[in-house]
All heavy atoms as a GROMACS GRO file, in nm:
protein
  427
    1MET      N    1  -1.273  -1.636  -0.030
    1MET     CA    2  -1.128  -1.622  -0.044
    1MET      C    3  -1.097  -1.548  -0.173
    1MET      O    4  -1.162  -1.566  -0.274
    1MET     CB    5  -1.063  -1.760  -0.042
    1MET     CG    6  -0.915  -1.756  -0.054
    1MET     SD    7  -0.843  -1.918  -0.025
    1MET     CE    8  -0.679  -1.869   0.011
    2GLY      N    9  -0.995  -1.462  -0.169
    2GLY     CA   10  -0.958  -1.381  -0.284
    2GLY      C   11  -0.876  -1.460  -0.385
    2GLY      O   12  -0.845  -1.578  -0.367
    3SER      N   13  -0.840  -1.392  -0.490
    3SER     CA   14  -0.760  -1.453  -0.596
    3SER      C   15  -0.614  -1.462  -0.554
    3SER      O   16  -0.571  -1.403  -0.455
    3SER     CB   17  -0.773  -1.369  -0.723
    3SER     OG   18  -0.712  -1.243  -0.704
    4TRP      N   19  -0.536  -1.534  -0.634
    4TRP     CA   20  -0.394  -1.547  -0.606
    4TRP      C   21  -0.325  -1.410  -0.606
    4TRP      O   22  -0.247  -1.380  -0.514
    4TRP     CB   23  -0.329  -1.643  -0.706
    4TRP     CG   24  -0.182  -1.657  -0.685
    4TRP    CD1   25  -0.120  -1.732  -0.589
    4TRP    CD2   26  -0.079  -1.590  -0.758
    4TRP    NE1   27   0.016  -1.717  -0.599
    4TRP    CE2   28   0.044  -1.629  -0.702
    4TRP    CE3   29  -0.079  -1.502  -0.864
    4TRP    CZ2   30   0.166  -1.584  -0.750
    4TRP    CZ3   31   0.043  -1.455  -0.911
    4TRP    CH2   32   0.163  -1.496  -0.855
    5PRO      N   33  -0.350  -1.323  -0.706
    5PRO     CA   34  -0.285  -1.191  -0.701
    5PRO      C   35  -0.322  -1.111  -0.576
    5PRO      O   36  -0.237  -1.042  -0.519
    5PRO     CB   37  -0.335  -1.121  -0.828
    5PRO     CG   38  -0.370  -1.232  -0.920
    5PRO     CD   39  -0.424  -1.341  -0.831
    6GLU      N   40  -0.445  -1.122  -0.532
    6GLU     CA   41  -0.485  -1.050  -0.410
    6GLU      C   42  -0.412  -1.107  -0.288
    6GLU      O   43  -0.372  -1.033  -0.199
    6GLU     CB   44  -0.636  -1.059  -0.390
    6GLU     CG   45  -0.713  -0.976  -0.491
    6GLU     CD   46  -0.860  -1.009  -0.493
    6GLU    OE1   47  -0.899  -1.122  -0.459
    6GLU    OE2   48  -0.938  -0.918  -0.530
    7ALA      N   49  -0.392  -1.238  -0.285
    7ALA     CA   50  -0.320  -1.301  -0.175
    7ALA      C   51  -0.174  -1.256  -0.174
    7ALA      O   52  -0.116  -1.230  -0.068
    7ALA     CB   53  -0.330  -1.454  -0.185
    8VAL      N   54  -0.115  -1.245  -0.293
    8VAL     CA   55   0.025  -1.200  -0.303
    8VAL      C   56   0.036  -1.055  -0.257
    8VAL      O   57   0.129  -1.019  -0.184
    8VAL     CB   58   0.078  -1.218  -0.447
    8VAL    CG1   59   0.213  -1.152  -0.464
    8VAL    CG2   60   0.085  -1.366  -0.482
    9LEU      N   61  -0.059  -0.970  -0.299
    9LEU     CA   62  -0.059  -0.831  -0.256
    9LEU      C   63  -0.069  -0.823  -0.104
    9LEU      O   64   0.005  -0.748  -0.040
    9LEU     CB   65  -0.174  -0.754  -0.321
    9LEU     CG   66  -0.192  -0.609  -0.273
    9LEU    CD1   67  -0.068  -0.525  -0.301
    9LEU    CD2   68  -0.316  -0.548  -0.337
   10ASP      N   69  -0.157  -0.901  -0.046
   10ASP     CA   70  -0.175  -0.901   0.100
   10ASP      C   71  -0.046  -0.941   0.171
   10ASP      O   72  -0.003  -0.874   0.265
   10ASP     CB   73  -0.289  -0.995   0.139
   10ASP     CG   74  -0.318  -0.994   0.286
   10ASP    OD1   75  -0.337  -0.884   0.343
   10ASP    OD2   76  -0.322  -1.103   0.348
   11LYS      N   77   0.018  -1.046   0.124
   11LYS     CA   78   0.143  -1.092   0.186
   11LYS      C   79   0.254  -0.988   0.169
   11LYS      O   80   0.327  -0.959   0.263
   11LYS     CB   81   0.186  -1.226   0.124
   11LYS     CG   82   0.308  -1.285   0.188
   11LYS     CD   83   0.339  -1.421   0.131
   11LYS     CE   84   0.461  -1.480   0.198
   11LYS     NZ   85   0.491  -1.615   0.149
   12ALA      N   86   0.265  -0.931   0.049
   12ALA     CA   87   0.368  -0.831   0.023
   12ALA      C   88   0.345  -0.707   0.109
   12ALA      O   89   0.440  -0.647   0.161
   12ALA     CB   90   0.370  -0.794  -0.125
   13TYR      N   91   0.219  -0.668   0.125
   13TYR     CA   92   0.189  -0.550   0.207
   13TYR      C   93   0.226  -0.576   0.353
   13TYR      O   94   0.286  -0.490   0.418
   13TYR     CB   95   0.042  -0.510   0.196
   13TYR     CG   96   0.014  -0.388   0.281
   13TYR    CD1   97   0.046  -0.262   0.234
   13TYR    CD2   98  -0.037  -0.400   0.410
   13TYR    CE1   99   0.027  -0.150   0.313
   13TYR    CE2  100  -0.056  -0.288   0.490
   13TYR     CZ  101  -0.024  -0.163   0.440
   13TYR     OH  102  -0.041  -0.054   0.519
   14ARG      N  103   0.191  -0.693   0.404
   14ARG     CA  104   0.226  -0.725   0.544
   14ARG      C  105   0.377  -0.719   0.565
   14ARG      O  106   0.424  -0.664   0.665
   14ARG     CB  107   0.170  -0.862   0.582
   14ARG     CG  108   0.020  -0.865   0.598
   14ARG     CD  109  -0.031  -0.994   0.664
   14ARG     NE  110   0.037  -1.114   0.622
   14ARG     CZ  111  -0.013  -1.200   0.532
   14ARG    NH1  112  -0.128  -1.178   0.475
   14ARG    NH2  113   0.055  -1.309   0.500
   15LEU      N  114   0.453  -0.774   0.471
   15LEU     CA  115   0.599  -0.770   0.482
   15LEU      C  116   0.649  -0.627   0.471
   15LEU      O  117   0.736  -0.584   0.547
   15LEU     CB  118   0.661  -0.857   0.372
   15LEU     CG  119   0.814  -0.859   0.366
   15LEU    CD1  120   0.874  -0.909   0.497
   15LEU    CD2  121   0.861  -0.944   0.250
   16GLY      N  122   0.594  -0.551   0.378
   16GLY     CA  123   0.634  -0.411   0.363
   16GLY      C  124   0.603  -0.329   0.486
   16GLY      O  125   0.680  -0.240   0.524
   17ARG      N  126   0.492  -0.358   0.550
   17ARG     CA  127   0.453  -0.288   0.674
   17ARG      C  128   0.556  -0.313   0.784
   17ARG      O  129   0.600  -0.220   0.852
   17ARG     CB  130   0.315  -0.337   0.716
   17ARG     CG  131   0.259  -0.272   0.839
   17ARG     CD  132   0.118  -0.328   0.862
   17ARG     NE  133   0.060  -0.268   0.980
   17ARG     CZ  134   0.021  -0.336   1.087
   17ARG    NH1  135   0.032  -0.468   1.089
   17ARG    NH2  136  -0.031  -0.275   1.190
   18VAL      N  137   0.597  -0.437   0.798
   18VAL     CA  138   0.698  -0.472   0.899
   18VAL      C  139   0.830  -0.404   0.867
   18VAL      O  140   0.894  -0.345   0.956
   18VAL     CB  141   0.716  -0.626   0.906
   18VAL    CG1  142   0.837  -0.663   0.991
   18VAL    CG2  143   0.590  -0.692   0.960
   19ARG      N  144   0.870  -0.406   0.740
   19ARG     CA  145   0.996  -0.343   0.701
   19ARG      C  146   0.992  -0.192   0.717
   19ARG      O  147   1.089  -0.130   0.761
   19ARG     CB  148   1.030  -0.379   0.557
   19ARG     CG  149   1.075  -0.522   0.543
   19ARG     CD  150   1.115  -0.553   0.401
   19ARG     NE  151   1.165  -0.689   0.391
   19ARG     CZ  152   1.197  -0.746   0.277
   19ARG    NH1  153   1.184  -0.680   0.163
   19ARG    NH2  154   1.240  -0.870   0.275
   20ALA      N  155   0.879  -0.132   0.681
   20ALA     CA  156   0.866   0.014   0.695
   20ALA      C  157   0.876   0.055   0.842
   20ALA      O  158   0.941   0.154   0.876
   20ALA     CB  159   0.734   0.062   0.636
   21ALA      N  160   0.814  -0.024   0.929
   21ALA     CA  161   0.822   0.006   1.072
   21ALA      C  162   0.966  -0.004   1.119
   21ALA      O  163   1.015   0.083   1.192
   21ALA     CB  164   0.732  -0.090   1.150
   22GLY      N  165   1.036  -0.107   1.076
   22GLY     CA  166   1.175  -0.125   1.116
   22GLY      C  167   1.267  -0.015   1.063
   22GLY      O  168   1.354   0.035   1.135
   23GLU      N  169   1.246   0.025   0.938
   23GLU     CA  170   1.332   0.127   0.878
   23GLU      C  171   1.306   0.267   0.932
   23GLU      O  172   1.396   0.349   0.938
   23GLU     CB  173   1.314   0.126   0.726
   23GLU     CG  174   1.376   0.006   0.660
   23GLU     CD  175   1.359   0.007   0.509
   23GLU    OE1  176   1.330   0.114   0.452
   23GLU    OE2  177   1.376  -0.100   0.448
   24THR      N  178   1.182   0.294   0.971
   24THR     CA  179   1.149   0.428   1.019
   24THR      C  180   1.157   0.441   1.170
   24THR      O  181   1.158   0.552   1.223
   24THR     CB  182   1.006   0.468   0.976
   24THR    OG1  183   0.912   0.378   1.036
   24THR    CG2  184   0.991   0.468   0.826
   25GLY      N  185   1.159   0.326   1.239
   25GLY     CA  186   1.157   0.329   1.384
   25GLY      C  187   1.018   0.357   1.441
   25GLY      O  188   1.002   0.375   1.561
   26MET      N  189   0.918   0.361   1.352
   26MET     CA  190   0.780   0.385   1.396
   26MET      C  191   0.716   0.252   1.435
   26MET      O  192   0.755   0.147   1.384
   26MET     CB  193   0.699   0.450   1.283
   26MET     CG  194   0.750   0.588   1.246
   26MET     SD  195   0.678   0.654   1.093
   26MET     CE  196   0.505   0.650   1.128
   27ALA      N  197   0.618   0.258   1.523
   27ALA     CA  198   0.547   0.137   1.563
   27ALA      C  199   0.468   0.082   1.445
   27ALA      O  200   0.407   0.157   1.368
   27ALA     CB  201   0.452   0.167   1.678
   28GLU      N  202   0.470  -0.049   1.430
   28GLU     CA  203   0.398  -0.114   1.320
   28GLU      C  204   0.249  -0.079   1.323
   28GLU      O  205   0.186  -0.064   1.219
   28GLU     CB  206   0.418  -0.265   1.330
   28GLU     CG  207   0.367  -0.341   1.211
   28GLU     CD  208   0.395  -0.489   1.221
   28GLU    OE1  209   0.496  -0.530   1.281
   28GLU    OE2  210   0.313  -0.565   1.168
   29ARG      N  211   0.194  -0.060   1.440
   29ARG     CA  212   0.051  -0.030   1.453
   29ARG      C  213   0.014   0.105   1.391
   29ARG      O  214  -0.104   0.133   1.368
   29ARG     CB  215   0.008  -0.034   1.599
   29ARG     CG  216   0.072   0.072   1.685
   29ARG     CD  217   0.024   0.067   1.831
   29ARG     NE  218   0.108   0.147   1.916
   29ARG     CZ  219   0.110   0.280   1.918
   29ARG    NH1  220   0.031   0.348   1.839
   29ARG    NH2  221   0.191   0.346   1.999
   30LEU      N  222   0.113   0.190   1.364
   30LEU     CA  223   0.085   0.319   1.303
   30LEU      C  224   0.060   0.309   1.153
   30LEU      O  225   0.010   0.403   1.092
   30LEU     CB  226   0.200   0.417   1.330
   30LEU     CG  227   0.221   0.452   1.478
   30LEU    CD1  228   0.343   0.540   1.495
   30LEU    CD2  229   0.097   0.519   1.534
   31PHE      N  230   0.095   0.197   1.094
   31PHE     CA  231   0.070   0.172   0.952
   31PHE      C  232  -0.062   0.096   0.939
   31PHE      O  233  -0.094   0.014   1.025
   31PHE     CB  234   0.184   0.090   0.892
   31PHE     CG  235   0.316   0.162   0.893
   31PHE    CD1  236   0.403   0.150   1.001
   31PHE    CD2  237   0.354   0.243   0.787
   31PHE    CE1  238   0.525   0.217   1.004
   31PHE    CE2  239   0.476   0.311   0.787
   31PHE     CZ  240   0.561   0.298   0.896
   32PRO      N  241  -0.139   0.120   0.833
   32PRO     CA  242  -0.264   0.047   0.817
   32PRO      C  243  -0.241  -0.105   0.822
   32PRO      O  244  -0.142  -0.155   0.767
   32PRO     CB  245  -0.313   0.089   0.678
   32PRO     CG  246  -0.247   0.221   0.653
   32PRO     CD  247  -0.114   0.213   0.723
   33ALA      N  248  -0.330  -0.176   0.889
   33ALA     CA  249  -0.315  -0.321   0.905
   33ALA      C  250  -0.331  -0.394   0.772
   33ALA      O  251  -0.271  -0.500   0.752
   33ALA     CB  252  -0.417  -0.374   1.006
   34THR      N  253  -0.410  -0.340   0.682
   34THR     CA  254  -0.428  -0.399   0.550
   34THR      C  255  -0.396  -0.294   0.445
   34THR      O  256  -0.404  -0.174   0.471
   34THR     CB  257  -0.571  -0.451   0.530
   34THR    OG1  258  -0.662  -0.342   0.547
   34THR    CG2  259  -0.605  -0.563   0.628
   35CYS      N  260  -0.364  -0.340   0.327
   35CYS     CA  261  -0.328  -0.249   0.218
   35CYS      C  262  -0.445  -0.154   0.190
   35CYS      O  263  -0.556  -0.200   0.166
   35CYS     CB  264  -0.294  -0.329   0.093
   35CYS     SG  265  -0.238  -0.225  -0.044
   36PRO      N  266  -0.421  -0.025   0.193
   36PRO     CA  267  -0.528   0.071   0.171
   36PRO      C  268  -0.569   0.085   0.024
   36PRO      O  269  -0.665   0.154  -0.007
   36PRO     CB  270  -0.470   0.203   0.224
   36PRO     CG  271  -0.322   0.186   0.211
   36PRO     CD  272  -0.295   0.039   0.231
   37CYS      N  273  -0.499   0.019  -0.064
   37CYS     CA  274  -0.529   0.025  -0.208
   37CYS      C  275  -0.581  -0.110  -0.256
   37CYS      O  276  -0.539  -0.215  -0.207
   37CYS     CB  277  -0.404   0.060  -0.287
   37CYS     SG  278  -0.329   0.215  -0.238
   38THR      N  279  -0.669  -0.106  -0.353
   38THR     CA  280  -0.718  -0.230  -0.412
   38THR      C  281  -0.615  -0.283  -0.512
   38THR      O  282  -0.526  -0.209  -0.555
   38THR     CB  283  -0.850  -0.208  -0.487
   38THR    OG1  284  -0.825  -0.122  -0.600
   38THR    CG2  285  -0.956  -0.147  -0.396
   39LEU      N  286  -0.629  -0.408  -0.549
   39LEU     CA  287  -0.540  -0.466  -0.649
   39LEU      C  288  -0.550  -0.388  -0.779
   39LEU      O  289  -0.448  -0.359  -0.843
   39LEU     CB  290  -0.573  -0.613  -0.672
   39LEU     CG  291  -0.490  -0.686  -0.775
   39LEU    CD1  292  -0.343  -0.686  -0.736
   39LEU    CD2  293  -0.540  -0.827  -0.796
   40ALA      N  294  -0.671  -0.349  -0.818
   40ALA     CA  295  -0.689  -0.272  -0.942
   40ALA      C  296  -0.614  -0.139  -0.935
   40ALA      O  297  -0.552  -0.097  -1.033
   40ALA     CB  298  -0.837  -0.248  -0.968
   41GLN      N  299  -0.616  -0.075  -0.820
   41GLN     CA  300  -0.544   0.052  -0.804
   41GLN      C  301  -0.394   0.030  -0.812
   41GLN      O  302  -0.322   0.108  -0.876
   41GLN     CB  303  -0.580   0.118  -0.670
   41GLN     CG  304  -0.721   0.171  -0.666
   41GLN     CD  305  -0.760   0.216  -0.527
   41GLN    OE1  306  -0.724   0.153  -0.427
   41GLN    NE2  307  -0.836   0.324  -0.520
   42VAL      N  308  -0.344  -0.074  -0.750
   42VAL     CA  309  -0.201  -0.103  -0.751
   42VAL      C  310  -0.153  -0.128  -0.894
   42VAL      O  311  -0.044  -0.086  -0.933
   42VAL     CB  312  -0.169  -0.225  -0.662
   42VAL    CG1  313  -0.027  -0.273  -0.682
   42VAL    CG2  314  -0.195  -0.192  -0.516
   43LEU      N  315  -0.237  -0.193  -0.974
   43LEU     CA  316  -0.200  -0.226  -1.111
   43LEU      C  317  -0.224  -0.112  -1.211
   43LEU      O  318  -0.178  -0.117  -1.323
   43LEU     CB  319  -0.275  -0.351  -1.157
   43LEU     CG  320  -0.242  -0.479  -1.080
   43LEU    CD1  321  -0.331  -0.592  -1.124
   43LEU    CD2  322  -0.095  -0.515  -1.093
   44ASP      N  323  -0.294  -0.008  -1.169
   44ASP     CA  324  -0.326   0.105  -1.255
   44ASP      C  325  -0.209   0.203  -1.257
   44ASP      O  326  -0.180   0.267  -1.157
   44ASP     CB  327  -0.453   0.173  -1.205
   44ASP     CG  328  -0.496   0.291  -1.291
   44ASP    OD1  329  -0.423   0.330  -1.385
   44ASP    OD2  330  -0.603   0.346  -1.262
   45GLU      N  331  -0.144   0.216  -1.371
   45GLU     CA  332  -0.027   0.304  -1.382
   45GLU      C  333  -0.062   0.450  -1.358
   45GLU      O  334   0.024   0.530  -1.322
   45GLU     CB  335   0.038   0.289  -1.520
   45GLU     CG  336   0.103   0.154  -1.540
   45GLU     CD  337   0.169   0.142  -1.677
   45GLU    OE1  338   0.188   0.245  -1.744
   45GLU    OE2  339   0.202   0.029  -1.714
   46ASP      N  340  -0.188   0.488  -1.376
   46ASP     CA  341  -0.229   0.626  -1.358
   46ASP      C  342  -0.279   0.657  -1.216
   46ASP      O  343  -0.310   0.771  -1.185
   46ASP     CB  344  -0.339   0.662  -1.458
   46ASP     CG  345  -0.288   0.658  -1.602
   46ASP    OD1  346  -0.172   0.698  -1.624
   46ASP    OD2  347  -0.364   0.614  -1.690
   47PHE      N  348  -0.287   0.555  -1.132
   47PHE     CA  349  -0.336   0.575  -0.996
   47PHE      C  350  -0.228   0.638  -0.910
   47PHE      O  351  -0.113   0.596  -0.910
   47PHE     CB  352  -0.380   0.442  -0.934
   47PHE     CG  353  -0.419   0.454  -0.789
   47PHE    CD1  354  -0.536   0.516  -0.752
   47PHE    CD2  355  -0.337   0.401  -0.691
   47PHE    CE1  356  -0.572   0.528  -0.619
   47PHE    CE2  357  -0.373   0.412  -0.556
   47PHE     CZ  358  -0.491   0.476  -0.522
   48HIS      N  359  -0.265   0.740  -0.835
   48HIS     CA  360  -0.174   0.806  -0.741
   48HIS      C  361  -0.245   0.810  -0.606
   48HIS      O  362  -0.349   0.874  -0.594
   48HIS     CB  363  -0.140   0.947  -0.789
   48HIS     CG  364  -0.038   1.014  -0.702
   48HIS    ND1  365  -0.071   1.083  -0.590
   48HIS    CD2  366   0.097   1.016  -0.712
   48HIS    CE1  367   0.040   1.129  -0.532
   48HIS    NE2  368   0.142   1.090  -0.604
   49PRO      N  369  -0.192   0.743  -0.504
   49PRO     CA  370  -0.263   0.732  -0.376
   49PRO      C  371  -0.268   0.859  -0.292
   49PRO      O  372  -0.344   0.868  -0.198
   49PRO     CB  373  -0.185   0.623  -0.303
   49PRO     CG  374  -0.049   0.627  -0.362
   49PRO     CD  375  -0.067   0.668  -0.505
   50GLY      N  376  -0.188   0.956  -0.326
   50GLY     CA  377  -0.187   1.079  -0.246
   50GLY      C  378  -0.287   1.180  -0.296
   50GLY      O  379  -0.364   1.155  -0.388
   51PRO      N  380  -0.284   1.298  -0.239
   51PRO     CA  381  -0.373   1.404  -0.284
   51PRO      C  382  -0.338   1.446  -0.427
   51PRO      O  383  -0.223   1.436  -0.470
   51PRO     CB  384  -0.350   1.518  -0.186
   51PRO     CG  385  -0.220   1.488  -0.119
   51PRO     CD  386  -0.200   1.340  -0.128
   52ALA      N  387  -0.438   1.492  -0.498
   52ALA     CA  388  -0.415   1.537  -0.636
   52ALA      C  389  -0.321   1.658  -0.635
   52ALA      O  390  -0.330   1.744  -0.548
   52ALA     CB  391  -0.548   1.573  -0.701
   53GLU      N  392  -0.232   1.660  -0.729
   53GLU     CA  393  -0.139   1.772  -0.740
   53GLU      C  394  -0.211   1.890  -0.802
   53GLU      O  395  -0.290   1.874  -0.896
   53GLU     CB  396  -0.018   1.732  -0.824
   53GLU     CG  397   0.068   1.627  -0.759
   53GLU     CD  398   0.191   1.595  -0.841
   53GLU    OE1  399   0.233   1.680  -0.922
   53GLU    OE2  400   0.246   1.486  -0.824
   54PRO      N  401  -0.187   2.011  -0.752
   54PRO     CA  402  -0.253   2.128  -0.811
   54PRO      C  403  -0.204   2.154  -0.952
   54PRO      O  404  -0.089   2.122  -0.985
   54PRO     CB  405  -0.213   2.242  -0.718
   54PRO     CG  406  -0.090   2.195  -0.649
   54PRO     CD  407  -0.099   2.044  -0.642
   55ASP      N  408  -0.291   2.207  -1.033
   55ASP     CA  409  -0.255   2.241  -1.171
   55ASP      C  410  -0.180   2.373  -1.169
   55ASP      O  411  -0.239   2.478  -1.142
   55ASP     CB  412  -0.381   2.249  -1.256
   55ASP     CG  413  -0.348   2.272  -1.403
   55ASP    OD1  414  -0.232   2.250  -1.443
   55ASP    OD2  415  -0.440   2.311  -1.478
   56VAL      N  416  -0.052   2.369  -1.194
   56VAL     CA  417   0.031   2.490  -1.188
   56VAL      C  418   0.085   2.522  -1.327
   56VAL      O  419   0.204   2.518  -1.351
   56VAL     CB  420   0.145   2.478  -1.086
   56VAL    CG1  421   0.093   2.483  -0.944
   56VAL    CG2  422   0.226   2.351  -1.109
   57ALA      N  423  -0.005   2.555  -1.416
   57ALA     CA  424   0.033   2.584  -1.556
   57ALA      C  425   0.086   2.723  -1.571
   57ALA      O  426   0.068   2.813  -1.499
   57ALA     CB  427  -0.086   2.564  -1.648
   0.00000   0.00000   0.00000
């Protein structure tokens, strides 16, 4: 069994999945069944779950 913060993340993700499906009109099954990010990633302010942005200097 995971830690309390992991349990909270799991519960929050499940609720968010249901809400996202309702707000978008998309089927809930189209969203990942479990959070695709780890607790460490969620808590990391520098973590970005999408593709890296190109360097446009």
